[in-house]
N, C-alpha and C positions, 0 to 999 in steps of 0.2 A: 629647723623647719624644712629646709630644702632636702635634708637627708630623709626626713619622714615622708615627704611627698614623693620622693624618688622611690622609696621602698614600697609605698602604696601603688604607684604606677607599675612597678615591676611585678607586684603581687596580682594586680588586675590583669596584666599581660599574661601571666602564668595561668590565671583562671580562664581567660578567653582562648588559650591555646587548645587546638583541636585534640581530643583524646585519641590515643593510639589504641591498637588492638590489644596490646599487652596490658595497658592501664585499664581498659574496659574489662578485660578478663579478670584482672585482679580485683576490680571493684565488684563485679557480678559473678564471681566464680561459683557461688552457690546455685545460681540459676543455670549456669552452663552445666554443672554437674547433674542437675535435675533432668535436663533435656539430652544428656549424653547418650543414654540408651536409645532414644529415638533417632539421634544422629547416626549412631552405629548401624541401626536397623536400615535406615535409608541408604547408607553407603553400601551395605552388604547386598540388599535386595534390589536397589534401583540403579546404583552407579557401577558397581563391579560387573553386573551382567551386560552393561553397555559394550563391553569388550567383544561380545558376540555379534555386534553389528557388522563386523568385518566379514562374517560369513556371507553376507549379501553380495560381496565382491569377489568371492572365491568359489572354486569348485570343491564342495565339501567332500572330505575324505575321512572316514572313520579312523584310519590309522594315524592321521595327522593331529587328531585331538582338536582342541579349541583353535588351533592355528588355521584350521579349515582345509587348506590345500593350495592348489595353484591359483594365482590371481587371474581373474577373468574380466575385471572391470565392470561395465554396465550390462553385461550379457543378460542377466536375469531380469533386469529392469526392462530391457527391450523385449524380452520374451513375454513378460506380463502385459506390456502395452500392446504388443502385436497379437496377443491371445484373443481367441474368439469370445472368451468370457469377460474381457476387460470392460466393455461398455455396459454389459448386463449387470456386472457387479457394481459398477459405479452408479448406475441408474437405481438399482434396488437399495443400495446403501443410502444414497441421497434421499430417495423417496421416503424411506422409513425414518431417517434421522430428522429431515426437515419437517415432516408431518408431526413427529413427536414434539419438536421444538415449537412449531406454530400453534399446535392445539394444546400441548401439555404445559408450555411455559407460562401462559397467563393463568392457568388453573389454580396453582397455589397462591397467586397474588389475589385472585378473586376470593378464594376461601379465607385467606388471612383477613381481608377487609370485612367479610361477612362475620367471621368469628369475633372480630374486634368490636362489632356493633352490639354484641350480646352483653347485657348488663347483669343478667342473673349468673352470679359467679359459679354456683354449683353446676348449673346447666352448661356453662361455658367449659368447665373442666371435663364434664362427661363427654361433650361433643369433641373436644380436642383429643381425649384419650381414644375415642372411637375411631377418629380419622387417622390417628397415628398407628394403630395396631396393624393394618395391612402391610406396612413397611417391613415388619419383622417376619412376615411369611416367607418361607424359602421359595426360590424360583421354581424348584422342582414341584413343591406343593401347589404353587400357583398354576403352573401348567397342568397339573393333575386336576385341579378344580375346573380349569377351562375345558378339559377333555370330558369331565363329568357333566358339566352344565350345558355344553354345546353339542353333545352327542345327538345325532339326528334320531336315534332309536330310544335312548333312555334318558337323555339330558332334559332338564327342566326347560331351558331356553330353546333347546332343539325341538321339543314337543310343542312349545308355544308357537314357534315359527311354522311348524307343520300345520297347526290348527289355523294359522292365519292364511293358509293356502299355498305356502311355499314348500311343497312336498319334496323330500329327498335332498334338502339343502344341508350340506355339511360345511359349516363356517370354517372349521379348521383345515379343510381340504380345498377351500375356494380361494382362487387367486385374487379375486376382487375383495374378499372379506378379510384376507390375512392382515393387511395394514390396519384397518379399523379395529380389529380384534386386538392386535398388538398394542396399539396406541391407547385405546380405552382401558384395557387391563393395566397398562403401565401407569396411566393417570390415577386409576383407582388405588393402585398399590402405593404410590409415592406422593400423591398430592398433599396428604396430611403432613408427612414428614418434611416436605420441601417448604411448607408454609411456616415452619417454625422461625426461620430467619427473618421473614417478613413481619411476623408477630413481634419478634424482638425489636425490629426497627420501629414498628408502630408504638411499642411501649416506651420508646425514648422521646416521643413527641411531647413538647412542652404543653402541659394542661392549660396554660393561659391562652394558647391558640384556640382550644376548644371553647373556652369561656368567651373569648372575643368574638368567635364565629356565632355563638348562640346569642350574644347580645345584639349582634347585627341582624339577627333573624334568620340565620342559615338553617336549612333543614338537613336531614342526615345525608342525602345525596350531595348537597353542596359542601358539607364538611368533608366527605370522602374525596370529592374532586379538588377542593382548594386547600385542604389541610393534610390529609393522610397520604394521598397519592404523591404530592411533591416531597413528602418526608421519606418515602421509600424509593424514590427514583434513583438515587445513587446505588442502592442495593440491587435494584432491578438491572441497571446497566452493568454492574460488575458480574452478576450471575449470568447475564446474557453473553458477555464476552467469554466467560468460562465455558458456557454451553456451545458457543461457536467453535471452540477448540476441540470439540468432540463430534463435529458434524459427520466426519467420515468413519466414526467409530460407533457401533451399535452394541446393544447388549448381546454378547455371544451366547451366554447360557440360555437365555429365554428363546432367542430365535432358533438356536440349534435344537432345543427340546420341542419347539412348535413345528419344526420342519417335518415334512413327509414328501413322498414322491409326487403328490398331486399339486402341492403349493410351492414346490422347489423353484419354478421359474421366477417367483417373486421373493422367495425367502432366502435365496442364496446370496449372501452378502460377503464382503471382503474378509471379515473375521472367520466366518464358517469355512470359506474357501481356503484360507491360510491353514486352518486346522486339518482339513482333509488332505491338502497338498503336503504339508510339513510332517504331520504326525502319522497319518494313515499311509500316505504314499512315500514317506521318507525322503522327500525332496527338500532338504533343510535349507540349502542356499536359496532356492527359488522362494520358499516361504519367508525367509528372512528378508529378501528383497521386497516382497509384497508388503510385509509388515513395516519396513522402513519407509517405503513409498507412502503408506497410509499415515504414518507418523509425521512425515514432512508436510503433507497436505494439511493435516490438522494444525500443525504449528504455524504454517503460513496463514491459514484462516484466522488463527488466534492473533497473530501480529496485525493483520489487516483490520480486524474488528476493533482491536485495541487502539489502533491509530485513528480510525474513524470516530470512535467514541471520545477520544481525547480532543480531537479537533471540533467536534460538534458540541459536546457537553462539558469538556474539560474534566471528565471523570474517566480514569483508566487504571489499569493494574500497575503501570509504572510510568 
């Protein structure tokens, strides 16, 4: 009996032993093989190019190849911070990004809550398909639509604004109108697609909670406030943390296509400036320094927001 009990205790100890990387790989090797192409892709396109970060600290020389050239330290970081464009770029980038988050972030939440209230299944599917479609429109096509609709001479909205008494108003060339046009068009394009994750979170709500709320006499607004919103709060916090990690990054393609000489004082952001400095002016080290500065600020904001969320709500990325 003692031998049997000793064997069982040894077996239990073996089972409680923490699995190693090798044992885990042997156990789940089929899953690892399935994601191997994705891992290789990430390594090739995300990690190997990180070697080029060193260009931000070197005087780039074409003859030196990827090694860059002579080491110059923080020269280009200081050049960017002392540049006359620095504060304008920071202001424009923060204005567009924060406005997009403040106005655009609640939009898919509200849309998901509204769609979830629809009980007519066919109508619900039609509405979901309708609001998803703009997400698949190319940025080039979207900006083309904006040019067509907002043209002061031939555009539908442009003519409507002129009939309202605002003659000669070109919204795409206006400094005051650039941010609202950018944010509203961004919400229209992505609100449906971004609501999918909230609809998935709402689908996981226990139906018994709805039944209990109805028995207690709760109306639709009370059900939304006391049942549905608490159910999606973890999802909201996680997505807010991820969005805060891109505060200093804006959509380069859309802003660049919407830029013109008249709205340039408000539409010139860090990413478009990096393109003009690095690709057009061939100042690769300077552009690499600005890009690295942008990445470090975003990463710092991500860490700060994750720490705050973890302390306040105990929900975080890690």
